[in-house]
Every structure is written in structure tokens, then in C-alpha cells.
GUTI-796299 format. One record per residue: residue number from 1; residue in one letter; x, y, z of N, C-alpha, C, O, CB in turn. Coordinates in steps of 0.1 Angstrom, whole numbers, m for minus. Glycine has a CB too. Example, Ala and Ser with C-alpha at 12.3 -4.5 7.8 and 13.67 -1.06 7.14 Angstrom:
BEGIN
ATOM     n   res     n_x     n_y     n_z    ca_x    ca_y    ca_z     c_x     c_y     c_z     o_x     o_y     o_z    cb_x    cb_y    cb_z
ATOM     1     a     132     m57      78     123     m45      78     132     m33      78     142     m33      85     113     m45      90
ATOM     2     s     128     m22      71     137     m11      71     129       0      79     134      11      80     141      m6      57
% end
This chain:
BEGIN
ATOM     n   res     n_x     n_y     n_z    ca_x    ca_y    ca_z     c_x     c_y     c_z     o_x     o_y     o_z    cb_x    cb_y    cb_z
ATOM     1     m     386    1083    2586     380    1096    2582     371    1100    2593     361    1093    2597     372    1095    2569
ATOM     2     t     373    1112    2599     365    1117    2610     357    1129    2607     350    1135    2615     373    1119    2622
ATOM     3     l     359    1135    2595     350    1145    2590     337    1138    2585     338    1132    2575     356    1154    2579
ATOM     4     v     326    1140    2592     314    1132    2589     304    1139    2582     294    1133    2577     309    1127    2602
ATOM     5     y     305    1153    2581     295    1161    2574     301    1174    2570     309    1180    2577     282    1163    2583
ATOM     6     t     297    1179    2558     301    1192    2554     289    1199    2547     283    1193    2538     313    1192    2544
ATOM     7     g     286    1211    2551     275    1218    2545     277    1233    2545     287    1238    2551     262    1215    2552
ATOM     8     i     268    1240    2539     269    1255    2539     255    1260    2542     245    1254    2538     274    1260    2525
ATOM     9     c     254    1272    2548     241    1279    2549     244    1294    2551     255    1298    2554     234    1273    2561
ATOM    10     s     233    1301    2550     234    1316    2551     233    1319    2566     228    1311    2574     222    1323    2544
ATOM    11     h     237    1332    2570     237    1336    2584     232    1350    2586     234    1355    2597     250    1334    2590
ATOM    12     a     225    1356    2576     221    1370    2577     212    1372    2589     204    1364    2592     214    1375    2564
ATOM    13     p     214    1383    2596     206    1385    2608     191    1386    2606     183    1383    2614     210    1398    2615
ATOM    14     g     187    1391    2594     173    1392    2590     166    1378    2590     154    1378    2591     171    1398    2577
ATOM    15     i     173    1368    2589     167    1354    2589     159    1351    2601     149    1344    2601     178    1343    2587
ATOM    16     t     164    1357    2612     156    1356    2625     149    1369    2628     138    1369    2633     165    1351    2636
ATOM    17     a     156    1380    2627     152    1393    2631     139    1398    2624     131    1405    2629     162    1403    2630
ATOM    18     r     138    1394    2611     127    1399    2603     119    1387    2597     113    1388    2586     132    1408    2591
ATOM    19     a     118    1377    2605     111    1365    2600      97    1367    2596      92    1362    2586     112    1354    2610
ATOM    20     e      90    1375    2604      76    1377    2602      73    1386    2590      62    1386    2585      69    1383    2614
ATOM    21     l      83    1392    2584      81    1401    2573      84    1394    2560      81    1399    2549      91    1413    2574
ATOM    22     a      89    1382    2560      93    1374    2548      80    1367    2542      71    1364    2549     103    1364    2551
ATOM    23     d      81    1366    2529      70    1358    2522      71    1344    2527      81    1337    2525      72    1359    2506
ATOM    24     p      60    1338    2533      60    1325    2538      63    1314    2527      69    1304    2530      47    1321    2544
ATOM    25     a      60    1318    2514      63    1308    2503      78    1306    2501      82    1296    2496      56    1313    2491
ATOM    26     l      86    1316    2505     100    1315    2505     106    1311    2518     115    1302    2519     106    1328    2499
ATOM    27     r     101    1318    2528     107    1316    2542     105    1301    2547     115    1295    2552     101    1325    2552
ATOM    28     d      93    1296    2545      90    1283    2551      99    1272    2545     104    1263    2552      76    1280    2550
ATOM    29     p     100    1271    2531     109    1261    2525     124    1263    2530     131    1253    2531     108    1261    2510
ATOM    30     f     128    1275    2531     141    1278    2536     143    1272    2550     153    1265    2553     145    1293    2536
ATOM    31     y     134    1275    2559     135    1270    2573     134    1255    2572     141    1248    2580     123    1275    2581
ATOM    32     a     126    1249    2563     125    1234    2562     138    1228    2558     142    1218    2563     114    1230    2553
ATOM    33     a     145    1235    2549     159    1230    2545     169    1231    2556     177    1222    2557     164    1239    2533
ATOM    34     l     168    1241    2564     177    1242    2576     173    1231    2586     182    1225    2592     175    1255    2583
ATOM    35     e     161    1227    2587     157    1216    2596     162    1203    2590     166    1194    2598     141    1216    2598
ATOM    36     t     162    1201    2577     167    1189    2571     182    1189    2574     188    1178    2577     165    1189    2556
ATOM    37     m     189    1200    2573     203    1200    2576     206    1196    2591     215    1189    2594     209    1214    2574
ATOM    38     r     197    1201    2600     199    1197    2614     198    1182    2616     205    1176    2623     188    1205    2623
ATOM    39     q     188    1176    2609     186    1162    2610     197    1154    2604     202    1144    2610     173    1158    2603
ATOM    40     e     203    1159    2593     214    1152    2586     226    1153    2595     234    1143    2596     217    1158    2573
ATOM    41     i     229    1164    2601     240    1165    2610     238    1156    2622     248    1149    2626     242    1180    2615
ATOM    42     s     227    1156    2628     224    1148    2640     226    1133    2636     231    1126    2645     210    1150    2645
ATOM    43     a     222    1129    2624     223    1115    2620     238    1110    2620     240    1098    2621     216    1113    2607
ATOM    44     t     247    1120    2618     261    1116    2617     267    1114    2631     279    1109    2633     269    1126    2610
ATOM    45     k     260    1118    2641     264    1116    2655     278    1123    2658     287    1116    2662     265    1101    2659
ATOM    46     p     278    1136    2655     291    1143    2656     295    1145    2671     286    1147    2679     291    1156    2649
ATOM    47     d     308    1145    2674     313    1148    2687     314    1164    2688     314    1169    2699     326    1142    2690
ATOM    48     a     315    1170    2676     317    1185    2676     312    1190    2663     313    1184    2653     331    1189    2679
ATOM    49     l     306    1202    2664     302    1210    2652     312    1221    2650     312    1230    2658     287    1215    2653
ATOM    50     m     319    1221    2639     328    1232    2635     321    1241    2626     315    1237    2616     341    1227    2629
ATOM    51     i     320    1254    2630     313    1264    2622     323    1274    2617     329    1281    2625     302    1271    2630
ATOM    52     i     324    1275    2603     333    1285    2597     324    1297    2594     315    1296    2586     340    1279    2584
ATOM    53     a     327    1308    2600     319    1320    2598     328    1332    2594     340    1331    2594     311    1323    2610
ATOM    54     a     322    1343    2591     328    1356    2589     324    1365    2600     313    1369    2601     325    1362    2575
ATOM    55     e     333    1367    2609     331    1375    2621     329    1390    2618     337    1395    2610     341    1373    2632
ATOM    56     h     320    1397    2624     316    1410    2620     320    1421    2630     312    1428    2635     301    1411    2618
ATOM    57     f     333    1421    2633     339    1431    2642     333    1430    2656     333    1440    2664     337    1445    2637
ATOM    58     a     329    1418    2660     325    1415    2674     336    1412    2683     336    1416    2695     315    1404    2674
ATOM    59     n     347    1406    2678     358    1402    2686     371    1407    2680     381    1411    2688     359    1387    2687
ATOM    60     f     372    1408    2667     384    1412    2660     382    1426    2653     371    1428    2648     389    1402    2650
ATOM    61     f     392    1434    2654     391    1448    2648     403    1451    2639     412    1443    2639     389    1458    2659
ATOM    62     m     403    1462    2633     414    1465    2623     427    1467    2630     437    1467    2624     410    1478    2615
ATOM    63     n     427    1469    2644     440    1470    2651     447    1456    2652     458    1455    2655     438    1476    2664
ATOM    64     a     439    1445    2651     444    1432    2652     434    1422    2645     425    1418    2652     447    1428    2667
ATOM    65     m     436    1420    2633     427    1412    2625     433    1399    2619     441    1400    2610     421    1420    2613
ATOM    66     p     431    1388    2626     437    1375    2620     430    1371    2607     418    1373    2606     436    1364    2631
ATOM    67     a     438    1365    2599     432    1359    2586     423    1348    2590     413    1346    2584     443    1355    2577
ATOM    68     y     428    1339    2599     421    1327    2603     421    1326    2619     432    1329    2625     426    1314    2596
ATOM    69     a     410    1322    2624     410    1320    2639     402    1307    2642     392    1304    2635     405    1332    2646
ATOM    70     v     406    1300    2652     399    1288    2657     397    1289    2672     407    1293    2679     407    1275    2653
ATOM    71     g     386    1285    2677     383    1286    2691     388    1274    2699     388    1263    2695     368    1287    2693
ATOM    72     m     394    1277    2711     399    1267    2720     393    1270    2734     399    1267    2744     414    1267    2721
ATOM    73     g     381    1275    2734     375    1279    2747     367    1268    2754     363    1258    2747     366    1291    2745
ATOM    74     e     365    1269    2767     356    1260    2774     341    1263    2770     334    1253    2768     358    1262    2789
ATOM    75     t     338    1275    2769     324    1279    2766     325    1292    2757     335    1299    2756     316    1282    2779
ATOM    76     y     313    1295    2751     312    1307    2742     298    1312    2745     288    1305    2747     314    1303    2727
ATOM    77     r     297    1326    2745     285    1333    2748     280    1340    2736     288    1346    2728     287    1343    2760
ATOM    78     g     267    1340    2734     261    1347    2723     246    1347    2723     240    1339    2730     267    1342    2709
ATOM    79     p     240    1356    2715     246    1365    2706     251    1378    2713     246    1382    2723     236    1369    2695
ATOM    80     i     261    1383    2706     267    1396    2711     257    1407    2708     257    1418    2715     281    1398    2705
ATOM    81     e     249    1406    2697     239    1416    2694     228    1415    2704     227    1406    2712     234    1414    2680
ATOM    82     d     219    1425    2704     207    1425    2712     198    1413    2709     193    1412    2698     199    1438    2710
ATOM    83     p     197    1404    2719     189    1392    2716     174    1395    2712     168    1388    2704     188    1383    2729
ATOM    84     d     169    1406    2718     155    1410    2714     154    1414    2699     144    1411    2693     150    1421    2723
ATOM    85     w     165    1421    2694     165    1425    2680     167    1412    2671     160    1410    2662     176    1435    2678
ATOM    86     l     177    1404    2675     180    1393    2667     170    1382    2668     169    1373    2660     194    1387    2670
ATOM    87     k     162    1382    2679     152    1372    2682     158    1358    2684     153    1348    2680     142    1372    2671
ATOM    88     i     170    1358    2691     177    1346    2695     181    1348    2709     188    1357    2713     190    1343    2686
ATOM    89     p     176    1339    2718     179    1340    2732     194    1339    2735     201    1331    2728     172    1330    2741
ATOM    90     l     199    1346    2745     213    1343    2749     215    1329    2753     207    1322    2759     217    1353    2761
ATOM    91     r     227    1324    2750     231    1310    2754     245    1310    2757     253    1318    2752     227    1300    2743
ATOM    92     t     249    1300    2764     263    1296    2766     266    1283    2759     261    1273    2764     267    1296    2781
ATOM    93     a     273    1283    2748     276    1271    2741     288    1264    2746     298    1271    2751     278    1274    2726
ATOM    94     r     288    1251    2746     300    1243    2751     311    1242    2741     308    1239    2729     295    1229    2755
ATOM    95     g     323    1244    2745     335    1242    2736     342    1229    2741     338    1222    2749     344    1254    2737
ATOM    96     n     354    1227    2734     363    1216    2738     377    1221    2736     382    1219    2725     359    1204    2729
ATOM    97     p     383    1226    2746     397    1232    2745     407    1222    2740     415    1225    2732     401    1237    2758
ATOM    98     d     406    1209    2745     416    1199    2740     414    1196    2726     424    1196    2719     414    1186    2748
ATOM    99     l     402    1194    2721     400    1192    2707     405    1204    2698     412    1203    2688     386    1188    2703
ATOM   100     g     401    1216    2703     405    1228    2696     420    1229    2695     425    1233    2684     399    1240    2702
ATOM   101     r     427    1226    2706     441    1227    2706     447    1217    2696     457    1221    2689     447    1225    2720
ATOM   102     r     442    1205    2696     448    1195    2686     445    1199    2672     454    1197    2663     442    1181    2689
ATOM   103     l     433    1204    2669     430    1209    2656     439    1220    2651     445    1220    2640     416    1213    2655
ATOM   104     v     441    1230    2660     450    1241    2657     464    1236    2655     471    1241    2645     449    1251    2668
ATOM   105     g     469    1227    2663     482    1222    2662     485    1216    2648     496    1218    2642     485    1212    2672
ATOM   106     e     475    1209    2643     477    1202    2630     475    1212    2619     483    1212    2609     466    1191    2628
ATOM   107     m     466    1222    2620     464    1232    2610     477    1240    2608     481    1244    2597     453    1241    2613
ATOM   108     l     484    1243    2619     496    1251    2619     507    1245    2611     517    1252    2608     501    1254    2633
ATOM   109     q     506    1232    2607     517    1226    2599     517    1233    2585     528    1232    2579     514    1211    2598
ATOM   110     t     506    1238    2581     506    1244    2567     500    1258    2567     502    1265    2557     498    1235    2558
ATOM   111     v     492    1262    2577     485    1275    2576     487    1282    2590     485    1276    2600     470    1273    2573
ATOM   112     d     490    1295    2590     491    1302    2602     477    1306    2608     469    1312    2601     500    1315    2600
ATOM   113     v     474    1301    2620     461    1302    2625     462    1308    2639     471    1305    2647     454    1288    2627
ATOM   114     t     453    1318    2642     452    1324    2655     443    1315    2663     433    1310    2658     447    1338    2654
ATOM   115     y     446    1313    2676     437    1306    2685     431    1315    2695     437    1325    2699     444    1294    2692
ATOM   116     c     418    1312    2699     411    1321    2708     405    1313    2719     397    1303    2717     400    1329    2700
ATOM   117     e     408    1316    2731     402    1309    2743     390    1317    2748     382    1312    2756     412    1308    2754
ATOM   118     e     387    1329    2742     375    1337    2745     369    1341    2732     377    1345    2723     378    1349    2754
ATOM   119     w     356    1340    2730     350    1343    2718     335    1346    2721     328    1337    2726     352    1331    2707
ATOM   120     q     330    1357    2717     316    1360    2717     310    1359    2704     315    1364    2694     314    1375    2723
ATOM   121     f     299    1351    2703     293    1347    2690     284    1359    2685     276    1363    2693     286    1334    2691
ATOM   122     d     286    1363    2673     276    1372    2667     267    1364    2658     267    1352    2658     283    1383    2659
ATOM   123     h     259    1371    2650     249    1364    2642     255    1354    2632     248    1345    2628     240    1375    2635
ATOM   124     g     267    1356    2628     274    1347    2619     274    1333    2623     273    1324    2615     287    1352    2616
ATOM   125     i     274    1331    2636     274    1318    2642     260    1315    2649     255    1304    2648     285    1316    2653
ATOM   126     m     255    1325    2655     242    1323    2663     230    1320    2654     222    1312    2658     240    1335    2671
ATOM   127     v     229    1326    2642     218    1323    2634     218    1308    2630     208    1302    2631     217    1332    2621
ATOM   128     p     229    1303    2624     229    1289    2622     227    1280    2634     219    1270    2633     243    1285    2616
ATOM   129     l     233    1283    2645     231    1275    2657     216    1275    2661     211    1265    2666     239    1280    2669
ATOM   130     h     209    1286    2659     195    1287    2663     187    1276    2656     177    1271    2662     189    1301    2659
ATOM   131     f     191    1273    2644     183    1263    2636     190    1249    2638     183    1239    2638     183    1267    2621
ATOM   132     l     203    1248    2638     210    1236    2638     212    1229    2652     214    1217    2652     223    1237    2631
ATOM   133     d     212    1237    2662     213    1232    2676     204    1239    2685     208    1246    2694     228    1234    2681
ATOM   134     p     191    1238    2682     181    1246    2690     181    1243    2705     178    1252    2713     167    1244    2685
ATOM   135     a     185    1231    2709     185    1228    2723     198    1230    2730     200    1228    2741     181    1213    2725
ATOM   136     n     208    1236    2722     221    1240    2727     228    1228    2734     233    1228    2745     220    1251    2738
ATOM   137     e     228    1217    2726     234    1204    2731     248    1201    2725     255    1193    2731     224    1193    2728
ATOM   138     m     251    1207    2714     263    1203    2707     276    1210    2713     275    1221    2719     262    1206    2692
ATOM   139     t     287    1204    2710     300    1210    2713     304    1218    2700     303    1212    2689     311    1199    2717
ATOM   140     i     308    1230    2702     311    1239    2691     325    1242    2690     332    1246    2700     302    1252    2692
ATOM   141     i     331    1242    2678     344    1246    2675     342    1258    2665     340    1256    2653     354    1235    2669
ATOM   142     p     343    1271    2670     341    1282    2661     354    1285    2653     365    1283    2657     337    1294    2669
ATOM   143     v     352    1289    2640     363    1292    2631     359    1305    2624     348    1307    2620     365    1280    2621
ATOM   144     n     369    1313    2622     366    1326    2615     376    1328    2604     388    1325    2605     367    1338    2625
ATOM   145     i     371    1332    2592     380    1337    2582     377    1352    2580     365    1356    2579     377    1330    2568
ATOM   146     n     387    1360    2580     385    1375    2579     379    1378    2565     386    1376    2555     398    1383    2581
ATOM   147     c     366    1382    2564     360    1386    2552     355    1400    2553     348    1405    2544     348    1377    2549
ATOM   148     q     360    1408    2563     355    1421    2565     365    1432    2563     362    1442    2557     350    1422    2579
ATOM   149     g     377    1430    2568     387    1441    2568     399    1438    2559     408    1430    2562     392    1443    2582
ATOM   150     p     400    1445    2548     411    1443    2539     424    1447    2545     424    1456    2554     409    1452    2526
ATOM   151     p     435    1441    2542     437    1431    2531     431    1417    2535     433    1412    2546     451    1429    2527
ATOM   152     l     423    1412    2526     417    1399    2528     426    1387    2524     434    1389    2515     403    1398    2521
ATOM   153     t     424    1376    2530     432    1364    2526     428    1361    2511     416    1361    2508     430    1352    2535
ATOM   154     p     438    1358    2503     435    1354    2489     427    1341    2489     427    1333    2498     448    1352    2481
ATOM   155     l     419    1340    2478     410    1328    2477     418    1315    2478     413    1305    2483     402    1329    2465
ATOM   156     h     430    1315    2472     437    1302    2472     442    1298    2486     444    1287    2489     449    1303    2462
ATOM   157     r     443    1309    2494     447    1306    2508     435    1301    2516     436    1293    2525     453    1318    2514
ATOM   158     a     423    1306    2513     411    1301    2519     409    1286    2516     405    1278    2524     399    1309    2515
ATOM   159     w     413    1282    2503     413    1268    2499     423    1260    2507     420    1249    2512     415    1267    2484
ATOM   160     a     435    1266    2509     445    1259    2517     441    1257    2531     444    1247    2538     458    1267    2516
ATOM   161     f     434    1267    2536     428    1266    2550     418    1255    2551     418    1247    2561     422    1279    2554
ATOM   162     g     410    1253    2541     400    1242    2541     407    1229    2540     403    1219    2547     391    1243    2529
ATOM   163     e     418    1228    2533     426    1216    2532     432    1213    2546     433    1201    2550     437    1217    2522
ATOM   164     a     437    1223    2553     442    1221    2566     432    1217    2576     434    1208    2585     449    1234    2571
ATOM   165     i     420    1222    2575     409    1217    2583     406    1203    2581     404    1195    2591     396    1226    2581
ATOM   166     r     406    1198    2569     403    1184    2566     414    1175    2571     411    1165    2577     402    1182    2550
ATOM   167     r     426    1179    2570     437    1171    2575     437    1170    2590     439    1160    2596     451    1177    2571
ATOM   168     a     433    1182    2597     433    1182    2611     421    1173    2616     422    1166    2626     431    1196    2616
ATOM   169     a     410    1174    2609     398    1166    2613     401    1151    2611     397    1143    2620     386    1170    2604
ATOM   170     d     408    1148    2601     411    1133    2598     421    1128    2608     422    1116    2610     416    1132    2584
ATOM   171     a     429    1137    2614     439    1133    2624     433    1131    2638     439    1125    2647     450    1142    2624
ATOM   172     a     421    1136    2640     414    1135    2653     405    1123    2654     398    1119    2644     406    1148    2656
ATOM   173     p     404    1116    2665     395    1105    2666     380    1109    2667     371    1101    2665     398    1097    2678
ATOM   174     e     378    1122    2671     364    1127    2672     357    1128    2659     364    1130    2648     364    1140    2680
ATOM   175     r     344    1126    2659     336    1128    2647     332    1143    2646     326    1148    2655     323    1119    2647
ATOM   176     i     336    1149    2635     334    1164    2633     325    1167    2621     328    1162    2610     348    1170    2631
ATOM   177     a     315    1174    2624     306    1180    2614     311    1194    2611     315    1201    2620     291    1179    2618
ATOM   178     l     310    1198    2598     315    1211    2594     304    1218    2587     298    1213    2577     328    1210    2585
ATOM   179     v     302    1231    2591     292    1239    2584     299    1253    2581     303    1259    2591     279    1241    2592
ATOM   180     a     299    1257    2569     304    1270    2565     292    1279    2563     283    1276    2557     313    1270    2552
ATOM   181     t     293    1291    2569     282    1301    2569     286    1314    2563     298    1318    2564     275    1302    2582
ATOM   182     g     277    1320    2556     280    1334    2551     269    1337    2540     259    1331    2539     294    1334    2545
ATOM   183     g     273    1347    2533     264    1351    2522     271    1349    2509     283    1347    2508     260    1366    2524
ATOM   184     i     263    1350    2498     269    1352    2485     268    1367    2482     273    1375    2489     263    1342    2474
ATOM   185     s     260    1370    2472     259    1385    2469     250    1391    2480     239    1387    2482     253    1388    2455
ATOM   186     h     255    1402    2487     247    1410    2495     255    1422    2499     267    1423    2499     243    1402    2508
ATOM   187     w     247    1433    2503     253    1446    2505     248    1450    2519     241    1460    2520     248    1456    2494
ATOM   188     p     253    1444    2530     248    1447    2543     252    1461    2548     263    1466    2545     253    1437    2553
ATOM   189     a     243    1467    2556     246    1480    2562     249    1491    2552     257    1500    2555     257    1478    2572
ATOM   190     t     243    1490    2540     245    1500    2530     232    1504    2525     222    1498    2527     255    1495    2519
ATOM   191     p     231    1515    2517     218    1519    2511     213    1508    2501     201    1508    2498     219    1532    2503
ATOM   192     d     222    1499    2497     218    1488    2488     214    1475    2495     211    1465    2489     229    1485    2478
ATOM   193     s     212    1476    2508     208    1464    2516     195    1459    2511     186    1466    2509     207    1468    2531
ATOM   194     g     195    1446    2508     183    1439    2502     186    1436    2488     178    1428    2482     171    1448    2504
ATOM   195     k     195    1443    2481     199    1440    2468     205    1426    2467     214    1423    2475     208    1450    2462
ATOM   196     i     202    1418    2457     207    1404    2455     210    1402    2440     201    1405    2432     198    1393    2461
ATOM   197     n     222    1398    2437     226    1395    2423     223    1380    2421     233    1372    2422     240    1399    2420
ATOM   198     e     211    1376    2417     208    1362    2416     216    1355    2406     220    1343    2408     193    1361    2413
ATOM   199     a     219    1361    2395     226    1354    2384     240    1351    2389     246    1340    2387     227    1363    2371
ATOM   200     w     247    1361    2396     260    1359    2402     260    1347    2412     269    1339    2412     266    1371    2408
ATOM   201     d     250    1347    2421     248    1337    2431     247    1323    2425     254    1314    2429     236    1340    2440
ATOM   202     r     239    1322    2415     236    1309    2409     249    1304    2402     252    1292    2402     225    1309    2399
ATOM   203     d     256    1313    2396     269    1309    2389     279    1304    2399     286    1294    2397     275    1321    2381
ATOM   204     f     280    1311    2411     289    1307    2421     285    1293    2427     294    1285    2429     290    1317    2432
ATOM   205     l     272    1292    2429     268    1279    2435     270    1267    2425     272    1256    2430     253    1280    2439
ATOM   206     e     269    1270    2413     272    1260    2403     286    1255    2404     289    1243    2403     269    1265    2388
ATOM   207     r     295    1265    2405     309    1262    2407     312    1254    2420     320    1244    2420     318    1275    2407
ATOM   208     w     304    1258    2430     306    1251    2443     301    1237    2442     307    1228    2448     298    1259    2454
ATOM   209     e     289    1235    2436     284    1221    2435     294    1212    2427     295    1200    2431     270    1221    2427
ATOM   210     a     300    1217    2417     310    1210    2409     323    1208    2417     332    1200    2413     312    1216    2396
ATOM   211     n     325    1216    2427     338    1216    2435     349    1219    2425     359    1212    2425     340    1203    2443
ATOM   212     d     347    1229    2416     356    1232    2406     366    1242    2411     364    1254    2411     349    1238    2393
ATOM   213     r     377    1237    2416     387    1246    2423     391    1258    2415     391    1269    2420     399    1238    2427
ATOM   214     d     394    1256    2402     399    1266    2394     389    1277    2392     392    1289    2393     403    1261    2380
ATOM   215     r     376    1273    2390     366    1283    2388     362    1290    2402     358    1302    2402     353    1277    2382
ATOM   216     l     362    1282    2413     359    1288    2426     370    1299    2429     367    1309    2436     359    1278    2436
ATOM   217     l     382    1297    2425     393    1307    2428     394    1318    2418     403    1326    2419     406    1299    2430
ATOM   218     d     386    1317    2407     387    1327    2396     379    1339    2399     371    1343    2390     383    1320    2383
ATOM   219     y     381    1345    2410     374    1358    2413     385    1368    2418     394    1364    2426     362    1356    2424
ATOM   220     s     384    1380    2414     392    1390    2421     383    1397    2431     371    1398    2429     398    1400    2411
ATOM   221     d     389    1403    2441     381    1410    2451     374    1423    2445     363    1426    2449     390    1415    2463
ATOM   222     a     381    1429    2435     374    1440    2428     362    1436    2421     352    1443    2421     384    1447    2418
ATOM   223     d     363    1425    2414     351    1420    2406     340    1416    2416     328    1418    2414     355    1408    2397
ATOM   224     t     344    1409    2427     334    1405    2437     327    1417    2443     315    1417    2444     340    1396    2448
ATOM   225     y     334    1427    2447     329    1439    2452     319    1445    2443     308    1450    2447     340    1449    2457
ATOM   226     r     323    1446    2430     314    1452    2420     301    1444    2418     290    1450    2417     321    1453    2407
ATOM   227     d     302    1431    2417     291    1423    2413     283    1417    2425     271    1414    2423     296    1411    2404
ATOM   228     a     289    1416    2437     283    1409    2448     283    1417    2461     279    1412    2471     289    1396    2450
ATOM   229     g     289    1429    2460     289    1437    2472     300    1432    2482     307    1422    2480     276    1436    2479
ATOM   230     q     302    1440    2493     312    1436    2502     308    1424    2510     317    1417    2515     314    1448    2513
ATOM   231     g     296    1420    2510     292    1407    2516     296    1395    2508     297    1384    2513     277    1407    2518
ATOM   232     g     299    1398    2495     303    1387    2486     317    1381    2490     320    1370    2486     303    1391    2472
ATOM   233     f     324    1389    2498     337    1384    2502     336    1372    2511     346    1364    2513     345    1395    2510
ATOM   234     e     324    1369    2516     322    1357    2525     322    1344    2517     321    1333    2523     309    1359    2532
ATOM   235     i     324    1345    2504     325    1332    2496     337    1324    2501     338    1312    2499     327    1335    2481
ATOM   236     r     346    1331    2508     358    1324    2514     354    1312    2523     360    1302    2523     366    1333    2521
ATOM   237     t     343    1313    2530     339    1302    2539     334    1291    2531     337    1279    2535     328    1307    2549
ATOM   238     f     326    1293    2521     321    1282    2512     333    1275    2505     332    1263    2503     311    1288    2502
ATOM   239     i     342    1283    2501     354    1278    2494     362    1269    2503     366    1258    2499     363    1289    2488
ATOM   240     a     364    1273    2516     371    1265    2525     364    1251    2528     370    1241    2529     373    1272    2539
ATOM   241     a     350    1252    2528     343    1240    2530     344    1230    2518     345    1218    2520     328    1243    2532
ATOM   242     a     345    1236    2506     347    1227    2494     360    1220    2494     361    1209    2491     345    1236    2481
ATOM   243     a     370    1228    2499     384    1222    2499     384    1211    2510     391    1201    2508     394    1233    2503
ATOM   244     a     377    1213    2521     377    1203    2532     370    1190    2527     374    1179    2530     371    1209    2544
ATOM   245     a     359    1192    2520     350    1180    2517     356    1172    2505     357    1160    2506     337    1185    2513
ATOM   246     r     361    1179    2495     367    1173    2483     357    1167    2473     361    1163    2462     377    1163    2487
ATOM   247     g     345    1166    2477     335    1159    2469     326    1169    2461     329    1181    2461     326    1150    2477
ATOM   248     k     315    1164    2456     306    1172    2448     295    1178    2458     293    1171    2469     299    1165    2437
ATOM   249     g     289    1189    2455     280    1195    2463     266    1194    2458     263    1191    2446     283    1210    2466
ATOM   250     n     256    1196    2467     242    1197    2463     235    1208    2470     234    1208    2482     235    1183    2466
ATOM   251     v     231    1218    2463     224    1230    2468     210    1225    2471     202    1223    2461     224    1242    2459
ATOM   252     q     206    1224    2483     193    1219    2487     182    1230    2487     170    1227    2486     193    1212    2501
ATOM   253     f     187    1242    2489     177    1253    2488     185    1266    2484     196    1268    2489     170    1256    2501
ATOM   254     f     180    1273    2475     185    1287    2472     173    1295    2467     165    1291    2458     196    1287    2461
ATOM   255     a     172    1307    2473     162    1317    2468     166    1331    2473     169    1332    2485     147    1313    2473
ATOM   256     p     165    1341    2465     167    1354    2470     155    1358    2479     143    1357    2475     168    1364    2458
ATOM   257     i     158    1363    2491     148    1367    2500     152    1381    2504     159    1383    2514     146    1358    2513
ATOM   258     p     147    1392    2497     153    1405    2499     151    1410    2514     160    1418    2518     146    1415    2490
ATOM   259     i     140    1407    2521     138    1412    2534     149    1406    2544     152    1412    2554     124    1408    2539
ATOM   260     f     155    1394    2540     166    1389    2547     179    1394    2542     190    1392    2548     166    1373    2546
ATOM   261     a     179    1402    2531     190    1409    2525     201    1400    2520     213    1403    2519     197    1418    2536
ATOM   262     v     197    1387    2515     207    1378    2510     199    1367    2502     188    1364    2505     216    1372    2521
ATOM   263     g     206    1361    2493     201    1349    2486     203    1338    2496     215    1334    2499     209    1346    2473
ATOM   264     c     193    1332    2501     193    1323    2512     197    1309    2507     191    1304    2497     180    1322    2520
ATOM   265     t     207    1302    2513     213    1290    2508     214    1280    2518     217    1282    2530     227    1294    2502
ATOM   266     v     211    1267    2514     215    1256    2522     220    1245    2513     214    1243    2502     202    1250    2530
ATOM   267     g     231    1239    2516     237    1229    2507     245    1219    2515     250    1222    2526     246    1236    2497
ATOM   268     r     248    1208    2509     256    1197    2515     266    1192    2505     263    1192    2493     247    1185    2520
ATOM   269     m     278    1188    2509     288    1184    2500     293    1170    2504     295    1167    2516     300    1194    2500
ATOM   270     e     295    1161    2494     300    1148    2497     314    1149    2503     322    1158    2499     300    1140    2484
ATOM   271     i     317    1140    2512     331    1139    2517     338    1128    2510     335    1116    2511     330    1136    2533
ATOM   272     a     348    1132    2502     355    1123    2493     368    1119    2500     376    1111    2495     358    1129    2480
% end
């Protein structure tokens, strides 16, 4: 078994861009949970960190929108947003084309995956990296699930993608840590930005902790849009992580932080 860690965390740009505006009683425990995640990942001594994110039209657009994409680049640059606004310095992250190619080759046995030798990281990857790899030392394998431009991949296919990730990781000799990032309920870039459906979030996270496949897949996009906003479509990344890990989860932190415009989440899942 070479999948050595699986976790989830939020990636909203406000987490760094509006840090000074957040209530310290909520912000500081959230940051502490991310630091705990960093330490837990480091303790597994991974050869690569795979980050499943929802890309926000930084590289892919409606003229060509892959359902799934995996990076095979030598390096990756980010953030694509204004670093002064996001409050994350520009960096060049190290990739591993050979590992990426082998992972993609195995995933393709069951799931159609786009590969990318060029990729600019937006906040979906850069916010987690800011906390989880502050010294820019890790090898990164970026992964994207289209959560932005309909038609979206069905939830059962996001689960199948997670299974393909697990199979590919187990076939590789390298030690791979996996972090899925995204939001649960949130309404980014709309008049409702900052709105959070806490009850919906807690129900979803309960299903995630139980790794209850049937209940995790029991959402329609119409219901998610109504109850969790267009940002709620990013549950696909958390679902893929659950399928990859196969074990039970533990939400280490959850709290609605409206100035960050999302219910901020950190969790870890057992690898079964």
C-alpha cells in the first residue's frame, strides 16, 4: 500500500486574503488544524502530495473542459491570482512527470483522464499549499475535477475516479499523500457570498466521516445548488477522497467563517 495519507480541507481565497478580518477565536483553531494536517502529512514521509481541487477557469474553460485532469509537469507556477490580493507569494512547485505519467496510465484503465504538462495553480491548490508546504519542498501531483462548468461529472463517477486514484497509488512504489480541497456549502462571487448552510454542511460531513457511499452519492445537482450554492458542487473532491481511502473519516475542524465565505473544514480519513 503506497497511499499513506488521505485528508480534506477548504481552499477559499478568503482564508488567506481576508485573514486579518476573521474572528481569531475561529481563525486560529482553523489554522492550528491545518498545521496539524501539515505535521501528519510530513510524518508519513510522502514522495509526492496529490491535491484534488476544483479549478476555477484558470486553465480550463467551457470551450474545452475535462471532467478529470492530472498533472504530468516538471514544475507548476502559482498563484495565478494577484499574489498581493491572495497574500500568497508566487512559487514554482516541483512536479514529477514520470510518476504523473504512471498514475495517469493506471487510472485510464477505468476512468478517462486528461493529462496536463502545463498547469498554473489558482487558489484551489495554492491556499492548501500555503499551509501544508510552506517551504515549497514537496513534489506535487495536481488533480482537477470539473466542479464549475455543467455538465458536471455525476457523483458516482467522482467515486469511480477516487477508486482509480487508489488503484494507481497502490501500483506505484512511491509514497503518496492525498488531500482533497474544496468547499461544502458556499456561494462564491454572488450577492450571497458569505452565506453558509451549516446544517447541510454538518450532514454532509457526517456522511463523509461514515464513508457511507450510498448517502454520499444521494445528492442531485439541483438539490445541491438549491441548498449549498454552486460552490457545493465541490463535494466531488471530498467524495473522491473517500473512495480512495475506503476507511472512516474524522473531521478535525469545522466552523462556519463567513468572512472566508465557507464552512472551513479539516479532516483525515483512515486508509483501509
